[in-house]
C-alpha positions in Angstrom: 0.0 0.0 0.0 1.4 3.4 -1.0 2.0 5.9 1.8 1.8 9.7 2.0 5.2 11.3 1.5 5.2 12.7 5.1 4.6 9.2 6.5 7.5 7.8 4.4 9.8 10.7 5.5 8.9 10.1 9.2 9.5 6.4 9.0 13.2 6.8 8.1 13.8 9.9 10.2 17.0 9.6 12.2 16.4 9.0 15.9 18.5 12.0 17.0 16.7 14.3 14.7 13.3 13.0 16.0 14.5 13.5 19.6 15.7 17.1 18.8 12.5 18.1 17.2 10.3 16.5 19.9 12.2 18.0 22.8 12.7 21.3 21.1 9.0 21.7 20.3 7.7 20.4 23.6 10.0 22.6 25.7 8.0 25.8 25.3 4.5 24.5 25.5 4.2 24.4 29.3 6.0 27.7 29.7 3.6 29.4 27.2 0.6 28.2 29.1 2.0 29.3 32.5 2.9 32.8 31.4 -0.4 33.4 29.6 -2.4 32.2 32.6 -0.2 34.3 35.1 -0.4 37.5 33.1 -3.9 37.6 31.8 -7.2 36.9 33.7 -8.6 35.6 30.4 -6.0 34.8 27.9 -8.5 33.5 25.4 -10.2 36.9 25.3 -7.0 38.6 24.1 -6.5 35.8 21.6 -9.9 36.4 20.2 -9.3 40.2 20.1 -6.0 39.6 18.2 -7.8 37.4 15.8 -10.5 40.0 15.2 -7.9 42.7 14.6 -6.1 40.6 12.0 -9.3 39.4 10.4 -10.5 43.0 10.0 -7.1 43.9 8.5 -7.0 41.2 5.8 -10.7 41.9 4.9 -9.7 45.6 4.3 -6.2 44.9 3.1 -6.5 47.2 0.1 -7.4 50.2 2.3 -4.6 49.5 4.8 -2.0 48.8 2.1 -2.7 52.3 0.7 -2.6 53.8 4.1 0.7 52.0 5.0 2.3 53.2 1.7 1.4 56.8 2.5 2.7 56.5 6.1 5.9 54.8 5.1 6.6 57.3 2.3 6.0 60.2 4.7 8.6 58.7 7.0 11.2 58.7 4.2 10.8 55.1 3.2 10.9 54.0 -0.4 8.0 51.5 -0.9 8.0 48.8 -3.5 5.3 46.3 -4.3 6.4 42.8 -5.5 3.8 40.6 -7.1 5.9 37.4 -6.9 9.4 36.1 -6.2 10.9 37.2 -9.5 9.8 40.8 -9.0 11.0 40.9 -5.4 14.4 39.6 -6.4 14.5 42.2 -9.3 13.7 45.0 -6.9 16.4 43.9 -4.4 19.1 43.7 -7.1 18.2 47.1 -8.4 18.7 48.6 -5.0 22.0 46.9 -4.5 23.2 47.9 -8.0 22.2 51.5 -7.4 24.3 51.6 -4.3 27.1 49.6 -5.8 26.8 47.4 -2.7 28.3 43.9 -2.5 28.1 42.8 1.2 24.8 42.1 2.9 24.0 41.3 6.5 20.7 39.5 6.7 18.3 38.8 9.6 15.9 35.9 9.6 13.1 36.3 7.1 10.7 33.6 6.2 9.5 35.7 3.2 13.1 35.5 1.8 13.0 31.7 2.3 9.9 31.6 0.1 12.0 32.9 -2.9 15.3 31.3 -2.0 16.9 34.7 -1.9 20.3 33.7 -0.4 21.0 31.2 -3.3 19.9 33.8 -5.8 22.1 36.6 -4.5 25.1 34.3 -4.0 24.8 33.0 -7.6 25.0 36.7 -8.7 28.2 37.2 -6.8 26.9 39.0 -3.7 28.4 38.3 -0.3 25.4 37.6 2.0 25.6 36.3 5.5 22.8 35.2 7.8 23.2 36.8 11.2 20.6 34.9 13.2 22.6 32.1 14.8 20.3 29.3 13.7 20.1 30.7 10.2 23.9 31.1 10.1 24.3 27.5 11.0 21.8 26.5 8.3 23.7 28.6 5.7 27.0 26.9 6.6 25.3 23.5 6.2 23.4 24.5 3.0 20.3 23.5 4.9 16.8 24.9 5.4 14.7 26.0 8.4 12.5 23.4 9.9 10.6 25.7 12.3 9.5 29.3 11.8 11.0 30.5 15.2 13.6 27.7 15.9 15.1 27.1 12.5 17.6 24.5 13.7 15.2 22.6 15.9 16.2 19.5 14.0 19.9 19.8 15.0 21.7 19.1 18.3 24.8 20.8 19.6 27.1 18.0 18.5 26.1 18.4 14.9 26.6 22.2 15.2 30.1 21.8 16.7 31.0 19.5 13.8 29.7 22.1 11.3 31.8 24.8 13.0 34.9 22.6 12.9 34.3 21.8 9.2 34.1 25.5 8.3 37.2 26.6 10.2 35.4 28.3 13.1 37.4 26.3 15.7 38.2 22.8 16.9 35.3 20.6 17.8 33.7 21.9 21.0 30.0 21.3 21.7 29.7 23.7 24.7 26.8 26.1 23.8 28.8 29.1 25.2 31.8 28.3 23.0 29.6 27.9 19.9 27.9 31.2 20.6 31.2 33.0 21.2 32.7 31.7 18.0 29.6 32.8 16.0 29.7 36.2 17.6 33.3 36.7 16.8 32.8 35.8 13.2 29.6 37.8 12.7 31.0 41.0 14.3 33.4 41.4 11.4 30.6 40.9 8.9 28.5 43.6 10.6 31.3 46.0 10.2 31.7 45.1 6.5 28.0 45.1 5.7 27.0 47.7 3.2 23.3 46.7 3.2 21.2 45.1 5.9 18.2 43.0 5.0 15.4 42.0 7.4 11.9 40.8 7.4 9.3 42.5 9.5 6.8 41.2 12.1 4.3 44.0 11.8 3.7 47.4 10.1 1.3 49.9 11.5 -0.7 51.4 8.6 -1.4 54.4 10.8 2.2 55.5 11.5 4.3 53.4 9.1 6.1 52.1 12.1 7.7 48.7 11.4 8.4 46.2 14.2 11.2 43.7 14.1 11.6 41.2 17.0 14.7 39.1 17.7 16.2 37.4 20.7 19.8 37.9 19.6 19.9 41.6 18.7 21.3 40.7 15.3 18.9 43.0 13.3 19.9 45.8 15.6 23.6 45.3 14.9 22.8 45.2 11.2 20.8 48.4 11.3 23.5 50.2 13.2 26.3 49.4 10.8 24.8 49.4 7.3 23.9 52.5 5.2 20.9 50.9 3.5 18.1 48.8 5.0 15.9 46.6 2.8 12.9 44.9 4.4 11.0 42.2 2.6 7.5 41.8 4.2 4.4 39.9 3.3 1.4 42.1 2.6 -0.6 40.4 5.4 1.8 41.7 8.1 -0.1 45.0 8.5 -2.1 46.1 11.5 -4.4 49.2 11.4 -2.9 51.2 14.3 0.0 51.5 16.7 -2.4 50.5 19.5 -2.9 47.2 17.8 0.8 46.5 18.0 0.5 46.3 21.8 -2.0 43.4 21.4 0.1 41.5 19.0 3.4 42.0 20.9 1.7 40.8 24.1 0.9 37.5 22.4 3.9 37.0 20.1 6.7 36.4 22.6 4.5 34.4 25.0 3.1 32.2 22.3 6.5 31.6 20.6 8.9 31.0 23.5 7.0 31.7 26.7 8.7 35.1 27.0 6.6 38.1 28.1 8.4 40.1 25.4 11.0 39.2 22.9 14.4 40.4 24.1 14.9 42.9 21.2 11.8 44.6 20.0 12.7 47.4 17.5 10.3 50.0 16.2 11.7 51.3 12.9 10.1 54.5 11.6 12.3 55.1 8.6 15.9 55.9 7.7 18.0 57.7 10.3 17.3 61.3 11.0 19.8 64.1 10.9 20.1 63.9 14.8 20.9 60.2 14.8 24.7 59.5 14.7 24.3 56.0 13.1 21.8 54.0 11.1 20.8 53.4 7.5 20.6 56.6 5.5 18.2 54.8 3.0 15.4 52.4 3.8 13.3 50.3 1.4 10.2 48.3 2.2 9.2 45.6 -0.3 5.6 44.6 0.3 5.4 41.1 -1.0 2.4 39.3 -2.5 3.5 35.9 -3.8 0.0 34.4 -4.1 -1.3 36.0 -0.8 -4.1 37.7 -2.7 -5.1 34.3 -4.1 -5.2 33.0 -0.5 -7.3 36.1 0.4 -9.8 35.2 -2.2 -10.2 31.6 -1.0 -12.3 30.1 1.8 -9.1 29.7 3.8 -8.2 33.4 4.1 -8.1 33.2 7.9 -4.6 31.7 7.6 -3.4 35.1 6.7 -3.9 36.2 10.3 -0.8 34.2 11.3 1.9 36.1 13.2 4.5 33.3 12.8 4.9 32.4 16.5 5.3 28.6 15.8 3.0 27.6 18.7 0.9 25.4 16.4 4.0 23.4 15.4 5.1 23.0 19.1 1.9 21.2 20.1 1.3 19.2 16.9 1.9 15.4 17.3 2.4 15.0 13.6 5.1 17.7 13.4 6.9 16.3 16.5 7.1 12.9 14.9 7.9 13.9 11.3 10.0 17.2 11.7 9.6 20.3 9.6 11.4 19.1 6.5 8.8 16.4 6.0 6.4 19.2 4.8 8.5 19.9 1.7 7.9 23.6 1.9 9.0 26.7 3.8 6.2 26.6 6.3 5.9 23.4 8.3 3.4 22.1 10.9 -0.3 22.9 10.9 0.5 26.4 9.6 2.3 24.9 6.6 -0.3 22.2 6.0 -2.7 25.0 5.2 -0.5 27.9 4.0 2.0 26.0 1.8 -0.5 24.4 -0.7 -2.3 27.8 -1.0 0.9 29.8 -1.5 1.9 27.3 -4.2 -0.9 28.7 -6.3 -3.7 27.0 -8.3 -1.3 25.4 -10.8 0.9 23.8 -8.1 -1.7 23.1 -5.5 -1.8 19.3 -6.4 1.9 19.0 -5.6 1.2 19.8 -1.9 -2.4 18.8 -1.6 -1.4 15.9 0.7 -0.2 18.2 3.4 -3.7 18.9 4.8 -3.9 15.2 5.5 -0.9 15.5 7.9 -3.1 16.2 10.9 -5.1 14.2 13.4 -7.5 17.1 13.7 -7.1 17.1 17.5 -7.5 20.8 17.6 -4.5 21.6 19.7 -3.2 24.0 17.0 -6.2 26.2 17.3 -6.2 26.1 21.1 -2.7 27.7 21.2 -3.0 30.0 18.2 -2.6 33.6 19.4 -4.9 34.9 16.6 -7.5 32.1 17.0 -7.1 30.7 13.5 -9.6 27.7 13.0 -6.8 25.5 11.6 -8.7 22.2 11.8 -11.6 23.7 9.8 -9.2 25.0 7.2 -7.5 21.6 6.9 -10.9 20.0 6.2 -11.7 22.7 3.5 -8.4 21.9 1.8 -9.0 18.2 2.0 -12.4 18.8 0.3 -10.8 20.9 -2.3 -8.2 18.2 -3.0 -11.0 15.7 -3.4 -13.0 17.9 -5.8 -9.9 18.7 -7.9 -8.9 15.0 -7.9 -5.4 15.8 -6.6 -3.6 12.5 -6.8 -1.2 13.0 -3.9 -4.1 13.7 -1.5 -5.7 10.3 -2.3 -2.6 8.2 -1.6 -3.2 5.8 1.3 -6.8 6.9 1.6 -9.1 3.8 1.8 -12.2 3.7 -0.4 -15.1 4.9 1.7 -17.8 3.8 -0.7 -19.1 1.0 1.6 -19.2 3.3 4.6 -21.0 6.0 2.6 -23.6 3.4 1.4 -24.3 2.2 4.9 -24.4 5.8 6.4 -27.0 6.9 3.8 -29.3 3.8 4.0 -31.0 3.5 7.4 -32.2 -0.1 7.0 -28.7 -1.3 5.9 -27.2 0.7 8.8 -29.5 -0.9 11.4 -28.7 -4.3 10.1 -25.0 -3.6 10.2 -25.2 -2.4 13.7 -27.0 -5.5 14.9 -24.5 -7.9 13.3 -21.3 -5.8 13.9 -20.3 -8.0 16.9 -19.1 -10.5 14.3 -16.2 -8.1 13.6 -14.7 -9.1 17.0 -13.8 -12.5 15.6 -12.1 -11.4 12.4 -8.3 -11.7 12.0 -7.6 -8.2 10.8 -3.9 -8.8 10.4 -4.3 -11.4 7.7 -7.3 -10.1 5.8 -6.5 -9.1 2.2 -7.4 -5.5 2.8 -4.2 -3.4 2.5 -5.5 -0.3 4.3 -6.8 -2.4 7.2 -3.6 -4.4 7.6 -1.5 -1.2 7.5 -3.8 0.4 10.1 -3.8 -2.7 12.4 0.1 -2.9 12.4 0.2 0.2 14.7 -3.1 0.1 16.4 -5.4 -2.3 18.2 -9.0 -2.1 17.2 -11.2 -2.1 20.4 -13.9 -4.8 20.8 -17.2 -3.8 19.2 -19.7 -3.2 22.0 -22.1 -1.0 20.2 -25.5 -1.6 18.6 -27.5 -1.4 21.8 -28.6 2.2 21.7 -31.8 1.7 19.6 -33.0 -1.1 21.9 -32.3 1.1 25.0 -34.1 4.0 23.4 -37.1 1.9 22.5 -37.5 0.6 26.0 -37.0 4.0 27.6 -40.2 5.5 29.0 -41.1 9.2 28.4 -39.7 11.3 31.2 -37.2 8.6 32.3 -33.9 10.4 33.1 -31.9 7.2 33.7 
């Protein structure tokens, strides 16, 4: 019996990778819950409020994009709109060429991962270095993030020490302090050499044009201090209407991502440096990036655009913990990726990732922890239905034929007969029956004994008003 790609990937996943992903994702779950309960009398109320703010924003995105452009421009920022990856890359290269810049310090940006920006600029001869420690390690290994907040969650310190030794950053030493100091020493030189700094952006206030960048390492702050030009690549869904809304989002982002009350470095960037500021970029560009987001907005899964990239849904997901982020074959893993990745792929490429919505037990834990209350299980079901209607082949792999079930469930007489005789199932040898889906299922699970079929008799004998 053929298996879904994510199941095949999980089956051969190395034990140390599975352990790293499981422990790394589970570590922040309890802390998140404790800090939310301690700090808010009703944490769910603020989650619902944040969800309403983001839903309002995406439903009026045209209005807020125009307002944000006006506010950013008034602050001295040069605003660009990029329809897709190609136009985003073209805009970035034009800025670099105009400044005759060659060296780039880059902070973590999932939008840049969508368009494989590092490889593109490296191929064109630019010297680009990731300054987030996790992303820096991935760049050395020619690897990709497997979590939106903890990009190297799939690695342990022994693997990182080996990478540093391989790339001449010191003899093997897996002490975290040593690894951090070596990265710091290497990156300090790069900050001083950087002509341009590139970042993503967590939020933009349409009201003021103020952009928020959060990090725990201060790397974007170093980049902004040294470079003369700042380029920010940001998805168009990252807007909020007002500065006041930033307070709601920031109260939830750090707590949901890592259990911190606030991310260590929370920078509010209002534009290029003023005449009174001694340091900072003299030129700032914001590239507002679409890449099929308007297609998502037009779909019945538009709620996924509320996402603020905290990664909480990944941390609690039993499928993500067992399979790792790379099993999702896309930039965004976990429950977020199972919804967003097939949609961002666009109509033409949707079938390639149409199996991802199947990578869920629909337990609902992802929605319970989502800081913007995205109904992820509902969205997964909508995408499964879309895959069925569009006859996406990958989504059907490993899915048993439900024709018999559908027949029984839609014919009451046949259903009643089946219920009365279902106790015969208790004597069947499931592990030897020539039914591939059933045999595969029974290899990992034990079917409980059938004890049903008594409800109708109980209901028939029950007297009116009997509460027993």
